[in-house]
C-alpha positions, 0 to 999 in steps of 0.5 A: 500500500504505497502511494498517497496513502502510503506515508501512513502505511509506512509509518505503521509498518515499522511499528507493526512488523516487529510485533506481528513477526512474533505472532503465531499464525495466521492457518490447515492453518490459519491461522493467526491470532485474532487479537492482531490489532494492525490494520494491515500494512505489509511490506509485500503489498503492491504499489499504487492504489487499488482499482476495483473495476480493473479487469482480471489479467488473462493468462495469470500464472500462479504457483501454490506451495502446500505444507507437504505433498501427499497430504489429502487435505493439502491436495484438496485445498490446493485443487481449489486454487487450480479451479479458481485459476481455470475459471479466470483463464489462468493456471496454477502449478503445485510445487512442494515437498513430501516433508513438512520442513520449513527448510524444504519450503524455503528451497522451493520458494527460491526456485519458484521465484526464479521463474517469476510467476504472477503470484505464490500461494503458500501454506506456511510450515513456519511463519518466520523461517520462510519469510526472507525467501518470500520477501525476496520473491516479492521484490521480484514483483511476485504477489504473495498470498498465504492461506490456511497456515499464515507466514509472517505478516510482513512477508505476504499481502493477504492471508486466507483464513479458514475461519476464526482462530478463536472459534476453532479453539473454542469449538474443539474444546466444546466437542471434546467436553461434550464427549467426555462429560465435561471432566477428565484428562485430555491431550492434544496431538498437533502437527509440527511444533512451529505450525502457525495455525496449530499453535494459534488454535492451541492457544485458544484451546488453552484459553477456553479450558480456563472457563468455569464450565471446563474446570474439571478438564485437565490438559496433560500433554501437547504432542507433535506428530509432525503431520506424519502418519506413522509418527502421529500413530506412534504419538497416539500410542505413547499418549495412551501409555503415558496417561492411562486415565486419559479421556480424550484427544484433540488432533487439529490436523487431518493427518494426526486425527486419521492416524490417531483414529486408526490406532484407537480403532483396534485398541482396547481404548476404542470408544473409551478414549474420545477423539475429535479434531479437524479432519475430512469426511472421506478420511474419517467416515469409517471411524465415525461409523465404527464408533471410534470417533463421535464427532469432528469438525472442518471447513471445506478445504477446497474453498480455502484454495479457491478463495486464495486463487481469486485473491491472488488474481485480484492482487496481480490485476490491481483490483486490491492492494491488501488494504483493510476494507478493499473488496473483490469478487471471488467467483461462486463465493461471492464478494469478499472484504479484506479485514485487519492485517490483510486477513480474509476469512472463509467462514465457520467450520462444520461439525461432522457426525454419524448423522450428517457425514454422508452428506459430504464428499471431500 
């Protein structure tokens, strides 16, 4: 946001960047802290004023970088980017690594930057580790859009958040509380220790657990499965061995919840240790139907990518610059408005259970 409004933007930028670089999240995150107070001045924003009536450029070329390849959630999410670009007459190429390491994403960003696409759309594995490479890409004129799991706010222009981080945290605690009768020990099985979305959701879960209605629930452990199926499976086993009185597990990661469900489904603890979290209906259907899982939640991941694709196209075409209050059209998702700190929220998550899970196919 550099132009006649930019003096104010630059003044804000110096103060805001130092604070926001330390804020986790902003993401299958999202997801960043809902308490960010900045109005959204990012160093990667475009020069000049937004022109909401500008046409979308034809032939736009995007590269989307998932947390890792082979992750069903990530594949579904990034397919939404491709759908959006196809509708817009452009193209998107998915480029990623089979591991969820931030160092792998840095190498990919550097490689992609040499190709000079119109935009990079990334689900960050570590908010700060990838920031320098993204800033260098932005200096080459590449628009940077974060989705699902935010990067440092000064390393991108907008962030597509699946839903409110607080709603996710509160909702996960309510789901597990309802299933364990409001009392007992619980654990959290997360992805990587530096995943921005996971850490922000966990922060809000811990805050929710301080509420009076949850006073009899005790969080005994946060374990990390690194979004690796086998490690998450082993971490589930370890939690049950270390805490024989464990009543529930929250796994706010699609890889983790599926691995935990697989372990519990053949364990004597099936049905006794409750499991909830964030997963896809297709991934979790059999575990819901066999009684391993009562209920879990998620948004529609393809729509996260779809919204990111439209936002990236609007940025690359000059319709928006990333400033709070700017609006753009996002295909069948309708008109969207940029909120504080460049955040664009998709919508609330959906709870899935035996009664409704067959209504969904993703």
